[in-house]
C-alpha beads as a LAMMPS data file, in Angstrom:
LAMMPS data file: protein, C-alpha beads

324 atoms
323 bonds

1 atom types
1 bond types

-500.0 500.0 xlo xhi
-500.0 500.0 ylo yhi
-500.0 500.0 zlo zhi

Masses

1 110.0

Atoms # bond

1 1 1 72.400 249.365 -433.971
2 1 1 74.556 250.509 -431.072
3 1 1 77.306 248.255 -429.773
4 1 1 77.217 247.156 -426.095
5 1 1 79.135 249.159 -423.559
6 1 1 82.775 248.234 -422.966
7 1 1 84.563 248.985 -419.728
8 1 1 88.154 250.245 -419.877
9 1 1 90.556 251.057 -417.041
10 1 1 87.778 251.397 -414.491
11 1 1 88.807 252.949 -411.217
12 1 1 86.748 253.914 -408.200
13 1 1 88.964 256.989 -407.882
14 1 1 87.898 258.414 -411.270
15 1 1 84.659 260.012 -412.327
16 1 1 82.812 258.030 -415.019
17 1 1 82.938 259.218 -418.629
18 1 1 80.917 257.756 -421.473
19 1 1 82.628 258.022 -424.849
20 1 1 80.352 257.625 -427.858
21 1 1 82.508 256.630 -430.833
22 1 1 81.150 257.435 -434.279
23 1 1 81.112 254.805 -436.977
24 1 1 82.022 255.264 -439.745
25 1 1 85.041 257.392 -438.841
26 1 1 88.641 257.825 -439.968
27 1 1 90.198 256.596 -443.194
28 1 1 88.036 256.417 -446.298
29 1 1 88.750 254.325 -449.397
30 1 1 90.388 257.248 -451.206
31 1 1 92.790 257.916 -448.336
32 1 1 93.610 254.204 -447.973
33 1 1 94.397 254.076 -451.693
34 1 1 96.558 257.211 -451.643
35 1 1 98.687 256.028 -448.721
36 1 1 99.005 252.585 -450.319
37 1 1 100.220 254.192 -453.554
38 1 1 103.025 256.048 -451.781
39 1 1 104.100 252.977 -449.795
40 1 1 104.070 250.704 -452.845
41 1 1 105.890 253.315 -454.926
42 1 1 108.677 253.336 -452.328
43 1 1 108.787 249.527 -452.490
44 1 1 108.830 249.543 -456.301
45 1 1 111.235 252.399 -456.985
46 1 1 113.124 252.726 -453.713
47 1 1 113.472 255.859 -451.621
48 1 1 113.110 258.676 -452.085
49 1 1 109.719 259.009 -453.727
50 1 1 108.503 262.583 -454.040
51 1 1 104.920 263.571 -453.246
52 1 1 103.453 266.795 -454.577
53 1 1 101.561 268.337 -451.661
54 1 1 100.613 266.370 -448.532
55 1 1 99.274 263.036 -449.764
56 1 1 96.393 263.515 -447.283
57 1 1 95.838 266.199 -444.671
58 1 1 97.188 264.472 -441.561
59 1 1 100.549 265.149 -439.931
60 1 1 100.768 261.673 -438.355
61 1 1 100.297 260.019 -441.740
62 1 1 102.658 262.396 -443.545
63 1 1 105.394 261.997 -440.914
64 1 1 105.047 258.206 -441.095
65 1 1 105.475 258.207 -444.874
66 1 1 108.398 260.619 -444.600
67 1 1 110.155 258.137 -442.300
68 1 1 109.672 255.446 -444.964
69 1 1 111.281 257.558 -447.680
70 1 1 108.714 260.024 -449.003
71 1 1 109.732 263.624 -449.662
72 1 1 106.879 266.121 -449.687
73 1 1 107.070 269.176 -451.933
74 1 1 104.605 271.843 -453.013
75 1 1 105.500 272.132 -456.697
76 1 1 106.774 269.846 -459.441
77 1 1 109.848 271.989 -460.086
78 1 1 111.176 270.814 -456.699
79 1 1 111.342 267.217 -458.011
80 1 1 114.413 265.929 -459.929
81 1 1 113.679 264.668 -463.448
82 1 1 114.768 261.122 -462.624
83 1 1 112.779 260.758 -459.391
84 1 1 109.291 259.226 -459.154
85 1 1 106.548 261.570 -457.972
86 1 1 103.051 260.960 -456.602
87 1 1 100.191 263.454 -456.937
88 1 1 98.076 263.844 -453.793
89 1 1 94.594 262.474 -453.152
90 1 1 93.113 265.959 -453.568
91 1 1 93.835 266.077 -457.304
92 1 1 95.971 268.439 -459.378
93 1 1 95.390 270.835 -462.289
94 1 1 95.851 269.340 -465.767
95 1 1 99.023 271.384 -466.149
96 1 1 100.827 269.264 -463.544
97 1 1 100.719 265.822 -465.276
98 1 1 101.280 267.635 -468.585
99 1 1 104.514 269.079 -467.212
100 1 1 105.514 265.681 -465.797
101 1 1 105.003 264.132 -469.233
102 1 1 107.026 266.899 -470.874
103 1 1 109.884 266.172 -468.488
104 1 1 109.462 262.405 -469.077
105 1 1 109.046 261.818 -465.356
106 1 1 107.737 258.722 -463.613
107 1 1 104.536 259.843 -461.921
108 1 1 101.618 258.206 -460.151
109 1 1 98.249 259.857 -459.683
110 1 1 96.768 259.216 -456.215
111 1 1 93.764 261.476 -456.857
112 1 1 90.710 260.027 -455.133
113 1 1 88.519 258.391 -457.807
114 1 1 85.537 260.399 -456.520
115 1 1 87.463 263.625 -457.118
116 1 1 88.459 262.351 -460.565
117 1 1 84.745 261.807 -461.244
118 1 1 84.124 265.509 -460.591
119 1 1 87.012 266.350 -462.947
120 1 1 85.393 264.314 -465.726
121 1 1 82.048 265.977 -465.119
122 1 1 83.709 269.380 -465.428
123 1 1 85.217 268.415 -468.785
124 1 1 81.832 267.215 -470.086
125 1 1 80.063 270.368 -468.958
126 1 1 82.646 272.533 -470.701
127 1 1 82.215 270.459 -473.875
128 1 1 78.502 271.310 -473.734
129 1 1 79.324 275.007 -473.590
130 1 1 78.269 275.463 -469.989
131 1 1 79.842 277.851 -467.497
132 1 1 80.450 275.979 -464.239
133 1 1 79.593 277.321 -460.806
134 1 1 81.824 275.402 -458.400
135 1 1 80.839 275.198 -454.740
136 1 1 83.947 274.889 -452.601
137 1 1 86.500 276.542 -450.348
138 1 1 88.956 278.909 -451.977
139 1 1 92.572 277.765 -451.776
140 1 1 91.793 274.139 -450.917
141 1 1 93.937 271.753 -453.020
142 1 1 90.861 269.943 -454.341
143 1 1 89.369 273.229 -455.527
144 1 1 92.636 274.266 -457.188
145 1 1 92.846 270.877 -458.896
146 1 1 89.248 270.906 -460.120
147 1 1 89.361 274.463 -461.406
148 1 1 92.571 273.507 -463.184
149 1 1 90.685 270.977 -465.308
150 1 1 89.011 273.647 -467.432
151 1 1 90.180 276.730 -469.376
152 1 1 90.582 279.952 -467.410
153 1 1 87.359 281.882 -467.008
154 1 1 85.052 278.885 -467.509
155 1 1 84.492 278.118 -463.807
156 1 1 83.392 280.447 -460.996
157 1 1 83.865 279.576 -457.315
158 1 1 81.195 280.231 -454.696
159 1 1 81.560 279.495 -450.988
160 1 1 78.320 280.823 -449.493
161 1 1 74.701 281.668 -450.246
162 1 1 75.788 285.304 -450.191
163 1 1 78.262 284.600 -453.000
164 1 1 75.405 283.305 -455.151
165 1 1 73.632 286.645 -454.862
166 1 1 76.720 288.397 -456.247
167 1 1 77.070 286.270 -459.386
168 1 1 76.943 288.254 -462.637
169 1 1 75.025 285.698 -464.714
170 1 1 71.456 285.875 -466.000
171 1 1 68.639 283.366 -466.318
172 1 1 69.564 283.063 -470.007
173 1 1 73.142 281.894 -469.453
174 1 1 74.147 278.270 -470.016
175 1 1 75.116 277.246 -466.472
176 1 1 75.885 274.092 -464.501
177 1 1 77.275 273.431 -461.039
178 1 1 79.596 271.008 -459.271
179 1 1 80.795 270.749 -455.675
180 1 1 83.923 269.956 -453.723
181 1 1 83.655 266.416 -452.322
182 1 1 84.345 267.275 -448.660
183 1 1 81.741 269.954 -447.913
184 1 1 79.021 270.202 -445.289
185 1 1 76.005 268.388 -446.695
186 1 1 73.591 270.866 -445.113
187 1 1 75.476 274.034 -446.076
188 1 1 75.906 272.817 -449.644
189 1 1 72.207 272.021 -449.933
190 1 1 71.414 275.632 -448.998
191 1 1 73.792 276.960 -451.660
192 1 1 72.327 274.631 -454.286
193 1 1 68.817 275.852 -453.471
194 1 1 70.031 279.450 -453.833
195 1 1 71.588 278.641 -457.216
196 1 1 68.522 276.834 -458.517
197 1 1 66.233 279.603 -457.296
198 1 1 68.227 282.340 -458.983
199 1 1 69.070 280.296 -462.088
200 1 1 66.240 277.790 -462.773
201 1 1 68.070 276.670 -465.928
202 1 1 71.235 275.598 -464.087
203 1 1 72.220 271.966 -464.740
204 1 1 72.914 269.791 -461.696
205 1 1 75.434 266.933 -461.656
206 1 1 73.953 263.518 -462.401
207 1 1 74.937 262.273 -458.958
208 1 1 75.865 263.812 -455.614
209 1 1 79.419 265.183 -455.663
210 1 1 79.921 265.173 -451.890
211 1 1 81.574 261.818 -451.290
212 1 1 80.007 258.926 -449.396
213 1 1 82.641 259.109 -446.642
214 1 1 82.046 262.804 -445.965
215 1 1 78.272 262.268 -445.822
216 1 1 78.555 259.159 -443.646
217 1 1 80.840 260.799 -441.105
218 1 1 78.544 263.803 -440.823
219 1 1 75.514 261.555 -440.327
220 1 1 77.309 259.658 -437.549
221 1 1 78.054 262.927 -435.736
222 1 1 74.419 264.008 -436.107
223 1 1 73.298 260.704 -434.572
224 1 1 75.333 261.183 -431.403
225 1 1 75.773 264.950 -430.936
226 1 1 72.536 265.518 -429.008
227 1 1 73.610 262.914 -426.438
228 1 1 77.024 264.522 -425.876
229 1 1 78.319 267.350 -423.718
230 1 1 81.357 267.653 -426.000
231 1 1 82.364 266.236 -429.387
232 1 1 86.046 265.734 -430.205
233 1 1 87.020 265.519 -433.879
234 1 1 90.458 264.133 -434.723
235 1 1 91.800 265.849 -437.814
236 1 1 94.114 268.484 -439.227
237 1 1 93.324 272.186 -439.254
238 1 1 93.605 272.137 -443.078
239 1 1 91.326 269.094 -443.435
240 1 1 88.049 270.249 -444.955
241 1 1 86.042 267.163 -444.006
242 1 1 87.295 267.299 -440.395
243 1 1 86.363 270.970 -440.022
244 1 1 82.906 270.192 -441.356
245 1 1 82.426 267.556 -438.615
246 1 1 83.087 270.212 -435.979
247 1 1 80.541 272.470 -437.661
248 1 1 77.931 269.700 -437.798
249 1 1 78.144 269.149 -434.035
250 1 1 78.080 272.861 -433.261
251 1 1 75.082 273.388 -435.535
252 1 1 73.214 270.910 -433.350
253 1 1 74.132 272.907 -430.250
254 1 1 76.945 270.703 -428.952
255 1 1 80.360 272.110 -428.105
256 1 1 82.950 270.598 -430.452
257 1 1 86.724 270.825 -430.742
258 1 1 89.182 269.830 -433.450
259 1 1 92.303 268.046 -432.194
260 1 1 95.225 266.518 -434.061
261 1 1 96.475 264.275 -431.266
262 1 1 95.508 263.255 -427.744
263 1 1 98.116 265.686 -426.443
264 1 1 95.911 268.564 -427.665
265 1 1 93.194 267.739 -425.126
266 1 1 92.970 270.130 -422.190
267 1 1 91.795 268.240 -419.060
268 1 1 89.660 271.264 -418.147
269 1 1 87.447 270.440 -421.148
270 1 1 86.115 267.516 -419.105
271 1 1 84.851 269.679 -416.246
272 1 1 81.165 268.939 -415.840
273 1 1 81.213 266.583 -418.836
274 1 1 79.621 263.146 -418.550
275 1 1 79.482 262.103 -422.214
276 1 1 81.940 262.808 -425.003
277 1 1 81.450 262.071 -428.693
278 1 1 84.548 261.018 -430.605
279 1 1 85.085 260.856 -434.343
280 1 1 87.910 261.217 -436.852
281 1 1 88.129 262.884 -440.226
282 1 1 88.711 260.812 -443.356
283 1 1 92.487 261.384 -443.199
284 1 1 92.944 260.389 -439.542
285 1 1 94.076 256.817 -438.719
286 1 1 92.380 254.642 -436.113
287 1 1 95.535 254.607 -433.977
288 1 1 94.835 258.245 -433.085
289 1 1 91.317 257.329 -431.939
290 1 1 92.747 254.744 -429.569
291 1 1 95.355 257.240 -428.416
292 1 1 92.577 259.676 -427.433
293 1 1 90.684 256.933 -425.567
294 1 1 93.863 256.073 -423.660
295 1 1 94.420 259.722 -422.719
296 1 1 90.831 260.173 -421.540
297 1 1 91.204 256.985 -419.486
298 1 1 94.084 258.558 -417.570
299 1 1 91.650 261.102 -416.143
300 1 1 88.292 259.368 -416.055
301 1 1 86.755 255.901 -415.824
302 1 1 85.888 255.489 -419.486
303 1 1 83.266 253.284 -420.998
304 1 1 82.914 253.170 -424.774
305 1 1 79.856 252.851 -426.975
306 1 1 79.966 252.726 -430.767
307 1 1 77.256 254.675 -432.591
308 1 1 77.043 253.092 -436.029
309 1 1 75.003 254.705 -438.795
310 1 1 76.458 253.056 -441.913
311 1 1 78.724 250.277 -443.180
312 1 1 81.512 251.141 -445.624
313 1 1 82.899 248.412 -447.892
314 1 1 84.189 250.485 -450.823
315 1 1 87.714 249.739 -452.052
316 1 1 89.440 251.583 -454.894
317 1 1 91.922 249.893 -457.221
318 1 1 95.572 250.922 -457.361
319 1 1 97.077 252.413 -460.542
320 1 1 98.119 249.809 -463.120
321 1 1 101.725 250.949 -462.802
322 1 1 101.822 249.421 -459.308
323 1 1 99.909 246.226 -460.043
324 1 1 101.349 245.036 -463.361

Bonds

1 1 1 2
2 1 2 3
3 1 3 4
4 1 4 5
5 1 5 6
6 1 6 7
7 1 7 8
8 1 8 9
9 1 9 10
10 1 10 11
11 1 11 12
12 1 12 13
13 1 13 14
14 1 14 15
15 1 15 16
16 1 16 17
17 1 17 18
18 1 18 19
19 1 19 20
20 1 20 21
21 1 21 22
22 1 22 23
23 1 23 24
24 1 24 25
25 1 25 26
26 1 26 27
27 1 27 28
28 1 28 29
29 1 29 30
30 1 30 31
31 1 31 32
32 1 32 33
33 1 33 34
34 1 34 35
35 1 35 36
36 1 36 37
37 1 37 38
38 1 38 39
39 1 39 40
40 1 40 41
41 1 41 42
42 1 42 43
43 1 43 44
44 1 44 45
45 1 45 46
46 1 46 47
47 1 47 48
48 1 48 49
49 1 49 50
50 1 50 51
51 1 51 52
52 1 52 53
53 1 53 54
54 1 54 55
55 1 55 56
56 1 56 57
57 1 57 58
58 1 58 59
59 1 59 60
60 1 60 61
61 1 61 62
62 1 62 63
63 1 63 64
64 1 64 65
65 1 65 66
66 1 66 67
67 1 67 68
68 1 68 69
69 1 69 70
70 1 70 71
71 1 71 72
72 1 72 73
73 1 73 74
74 1 74 75
75 1 75 76
76 1 76 77
77 1 77 78
78 1 78 79
79 1 79 80
80 1 80 81
81 1 81 82
82 1 82 83
83 1 83 84
84 1 84 85
85 1 85 86
86 1 86 87
87 1 87 88
88 1 88 89
89 1 89 90
90 1 90 91
91 1 91 92
92 1 92 93
93 1 93 94
94 1 94 95
95 1 95 96
96 1 96 97
97 1 97 98
98 1 98 99
99 1 99 100
100 1 100 101
101 1 101 102
102 1 102 103
103 1 103 104
104 1 104 105
105 1 105 106
106 1 106 107
107 1 107 108
108 1 108 109
109 1 109 110
110 1 110 111
111 1 111 112
112 1 112 113
113 1 113 114
114 1 114 115
115 1 115 116
116 1 116 117
117 1 117 118
118 1 118 119
119 1 119 120
120 1 120 121
121 1 121 122
122 1 122 123
123 1 123 124
124 1 124 125
125 1 125 126
126 1 126 127
127 1 127 128
128 1 128 129
129 1 129 130
130 1 130 131
131 1 131 132
132 1 132 133
133 1 133 134
134 1 134 135
135 1 135 136
136 1 136 137
137 1 137 138
138 1 138 139
139 1 139 140
140 1 140 141
141 1 141 142
142 1 142 143
143 1 143 144
144 1 144 145
145 1 145 146
146 1 146 147
147 1 147 148
148 1 148 149
149 1 149 150
150 1 150 151
151 1 151 152
152 1 152 153
153 1 153 154
154 1 154 155
155 1 155 156
156 1 156 157
157 1 157 158
158 1 158 159
159 1 159 160
160 1 160 161
161 1 161 162
162 1 162 163
163 1 163 164
164 1 164 165
165 1 165 166
166 1 166 167
167 1 167 168
168 1 168 169
169 1 169 170
170 1 170 171
171 1 171 172
172 1 172 173
173 1 173 174
174 1 174 175
175 1 175 176
176 1 176 177
177 1 177 178
178 1 178 179
179 1 179 180
180 1 180 181
181 1 181 182
182 1 182 183
183 1 183 184
184 1 184 185
185 1 185 186
186 1 186 187
187 1 187 188
188 1 188 189
189 1 189 190
190 1 190 191
191 1 191 192
192 1 192 193
193 1 193 194
194 1 194 195
195 1 195 196
196 1 196 197
197 1 197 198
198 1 198 199
199 1 199 200
200 1 200 201
201 1 201 202
202 1 202 203
203 1 203 204
204 1 204 205
205 1 205 206
206 1 206 207
207 1 207 208
208 1 208 209
209 1 209 210
210 1 210 211
211 1 211 212
212 1 212 213
213 1 213 214
214 1 214 215
215 1 215 216
216 1 216 217
217 1 217 218
218 1 218 219
219 1 219 220
220 1 220 221
221 1 221 222
222 1 222 223
223 1 223 224
224 1 224 225
225 1 225 226
226 1 226 227
227 1 227 228
228 1 228 229
229 1 229 230
230 1 230 231
231 1 231 232
232 1 232 233
233 1 233 234
234 1 234 235
235 1 235 236
236 1 236 237
237 1 237 238
238 1 238 239
239 1 239 240
240 1 240 241
241 1 241 242
242 1 242 243
243 1 243 244
244 1 244 245
245 1 245 246
246 1 246 247
247 1 247 248
248 1 248 249
249 1 249 250
250 1 250 251
251 1 251 252
252 1 252 253
253 1 253 254
254 1 254 255
255 1 255 256
256 1 256 257
257 1 257 258
258 1 258 259
259 1 259 260
260 1 260 261
261 1 261 262
262 1 262 263
263 1 263 264
264 1 264 265
265 1 265 266
266 1 266 267
267 1 267 268
268 1 268 269
269 1 269 270
270 1 270 271
271 1 271 272
272 1 272 273
273 1 273 274
274 1 274 275
275 1 275 276
276 1 276 277
277 1 277 278
278 1 278 279
279 1 279 280
280 1 280 281
281 1 281 282
282 1 282 283
283 1 283 284
284 1 284 285
285 1 285 286
286 1 286 287
287 1 287 288
288 1 288 289
289 1 289 290
290 1 290 291
291 1 291 292
292 1 292 293
293 1 293 294
294 1 294 295
295 1 295 296
296 1 296 297
297 1 297 298
298 1 298 299
299 1 299 300
300 1 300 301
301 1 301 302
302 1 302 303
303 1 303 304
304 1 304 305
305 1 305 306
306 1 306 307
307 1 307 308
308 1 308 309
309 1 309 310
310 1 310 311
311 1 311 312
312 1 312 313
313 1 313 314
314 1 314 315
315 1 315 316
316 1 316 317
317 1 317 318
318 1 318 319
319 1 319 320
320 1 320 321
321 1 321 322
322 1 322 323
323 1 323 324
């Protein structure tokens, strides 16, 4: 059900602009948990607390945590032995906690539980002697972390339908597949069909790997894109789920742009535009949504309408180390 219109900063001197705001949008349960882990670790251990890789892909969030006492590094060897360290929400290869244990470090794992679920599935598939085809984006931290759960050579990455056609396996090989949690639902479905067509014996995961938040945010964009002249997605350029939201809108024929902050908006984008769709990737806080509304209101007489396609009530527990 759509929320009623709300008027904001109306002015007879400004052209009207309808802003359709997607719901759900912004922080998911995994991101909330990861940020909470860093903040509570700083409270528990005092600053600084080191974080291996950006805790989530959002500069505003990372800068805010840095101001509170977090130090972000890329590798564990940048962390002193006696300093606490948090692993990012994207997950890490098994070798990382193993090295932390060897060094007797204090570490907290902020891996999203839905990513951890994929890790466990990978372990089970390897135990069954299957070779895993992993659908994901090369170089993404989640992909690096998932592929690092299994011995070298036991998992093959594919990014496109074309990649499937190049795979060296036969219909006799013992195969299974898994997916990155932040992919395009539609693109992934096409790749899965290609895999199952070429390898009828391939074993699918018991449940969908693409996370609820990714799917929900894409569905919300689909619900409003056709009514928009432009869709703005708040998110980082290295945020997989945010990039997919841009792609979803564009696939439906609506111009879409990825922005990190309101300051990235070019006023010329509004030329000839009567309706804008607005959403935020799973790592972008609600304050940035309001910031964009405020910026748009400087130029146009904005009225807001929420387009709600799902309710999200999932909450993930914190690590025992922070609750005991």
